[in-house]
C-alpha positions in Angstrom: -68.3 55.6 -127.8 -67.4 55.3 -131.5 -68.0 57.5 -134.5 -67.7 57.3 -138.3 -63.9 57.5 -138.2 -63.7 54.7 -135.7 -62.5 56.9 -132.9 -63.0 55.3 -129.5 -63.1 57.4 -126.3 -62.7 55.4 -123.1 -63.9 57.5 -120.2 -62.5 55.1 -117.7 -58.9 55.5 -119.1 -56.4 57.7 -117.3 -55.5 59.2 -120.7 -57.2 62.6 -121.1 -60.2 62.6 -123.5 -58.7 65.2 -125.8 -55.5 63.1 -126.1 -57.5 60.0 -127.0 -59.1 61.9 -129.8 -55.7 63.2 -131.0 -54.3 59.6 -131.0 -57.4 58.3 -132.9 -57.2 61.0 -135.6 -53.4 60.6 -135.9 -53.9 56.8 -136.4 -56.6 57.5 -139.0 -54.3 59.8 -140.9 -51.3 57.4 -140.7 -53.4 54.4 -141.7 -54.9 56.2 -144.7 -58.5 56.3 -143.3 -58.2 60.1 -143.5 -56.4 60.9 -146.8 -54.6 64.2 -147.4 -57.0 66.9 -148.3 -60.0 65.2 -146.7 -62.2 67.4 -144.6 -63.3 66.7 -141.0 -66.7 67.5 -139.5 -66.7 70.7 -137.5 -65.8 70.6 -133.8 -69.4 70.8 -132.7 -70.5 67.8 -134.8 -67.4 65.7 -133.8 -68.0 66.6 -130.2 -71.6 65.5 -130.4 -70.6 62.2 -132.2 -68.2 61.4 -129.4 -70.4 62.8 -126.6 -67.6 65.2 -125.6 -67.7 68.9 -124.8 -66.8 71.4 -127.5 -63.7 72.7 -125.5 -62.4 69.1 -125.3 -62.8 68.6 -129.0 -61.3 72.1 -129.7 -58.2 71.2 -127.6 -57.7 68.0 -129.6 -58.1 69.8 -132.9 -55.7 72.6 -131.8 -53.1 69.9 -130.9 -53.4 68.3 -134.3 -53.1 71.7 -136.0 -50.0 72.4 -133.9 -48.5 69.1 -134.9 -49.0 69.8 -138.5 -51.4 67.0 -139.3 -54.5 69.3 -139.8 -55.0 72.8 -141.2 -57.9 75.1 -140.6 -59.1 77.1 -143.6 -61.7 79.8 -143.3 -64.7 79.0 -145.4 -63.5 75.5 -146.1 -63.1 73.9 -142.7 -60.5 71.6 -141.1 -58.6 69.4 -143.5 -55.9 66.8 -143.4 -52.6 68.3 -144.5 -51.0 66.9 -147.6 -48.3 64.4 -147.0 -45.1 65.9 -145.7 -41.6 64.6 -145.7 -40.6 63.9 -142.2 -37.0 64.5 -141.6 -35.4 63.1 -138.5 -33.0 65.3 -136.6 -29.8 64.0 -138.1 -27.3 65.1 -140.7 -28.8 64.0 -144.0 -29.7 65.3 -147.4 -33.2 66.1 -148.7 -32.5 63.8 -151.7 -31.8 60.9 -149.3 -34.8 61.7 -147.1 -37.1 61.8 -150.1 -35.7 58.5 -151.5 -36.1 56.9 -148.1 -39.8 58.0 -148.0 -40.5 56.3 -151.4 -40.2 59.4 -153.5 -38.1 59.5 -156.7 -36.3 62.9 -156.9 -34.1 63.6 -159.9 -31.0 65.6 -160.5 -30.3 67.3 -163.8 -26.8 68.8 -164.6 -27.4 72.2 -166.1 -23.9 73.1 -167.0 -20.4 71.5 -166.8 -17.1 73.1 -167.7 -13.4 73.0 -167.1 -11.4 76.0 -165.9 -8.4 77.2 -163.9 -8.5 77.4 -160.2 -7.3 80.6 -158.5 -4.6 80.4 -155.8 -7.2 80.8 -153.0 -9.3 77.9 -154.2 -6.2 75.6 -154.6 -5.0 76.5 -151.1 -8.5 76.0 -149.5 -8.7 72.5 -151.2 -5.0 71.8 -150.4 -4.3 71.0 -154.0 -1.2 71.5 -155.9 -1.3 73.8 -158.9 -3.0 72.0 -161.8 -3.5 73.1 -165.4 -7.3 72.4 -165.4 -10.0 71.3 -163.1 -13.8 70.9 -163.2 -15.6 74.0 -162.1 -18.7 73.9 -160.0 -21.4 72.2 -162.1 -24.8 73.7 -161.7 -27.4 71.2 -160.8 -31.2 71.4 -160.3 -33.4 69.1 -158.2 -36.8 68.5 -159.5 -39.7 70.5 -158.1 -41.9 69.1 -155.3 -44.7 68.7 -157.8 -42.5 66.3 -159.9 -41.5 64.0 -157.0 -43.0 60.6 -157.7 
């Protein structure tokens, strides 16, 4: 059976019905059929469109909420979450992750000065005594709303 989102439920498949719904909605989100902020029909209507029980549809929606793809808002309904930066489990910087995801974060130097290092800093950096060095410049990364 198919509905307006193009979800297909195969009752002869060994894959549980709720998981088929989860996969279909995930695909619709990732393919842009469901854009961030778009609202889904309520569970009862979606269940009726797919000829599924309400508990089956609720389990699918709960799974999508847990995975961070949907959010439930009282008085508004269930919506697709705005795009998130997905960060793999590896040592990387937010700047690099944003760049790899097509965003264009910026860095702005807020201050820059020269100064003298104290003995503890020189020892920690294993540096010989020097007359001057660059002190920690203050930087600011652009806010999330400014990522392009």
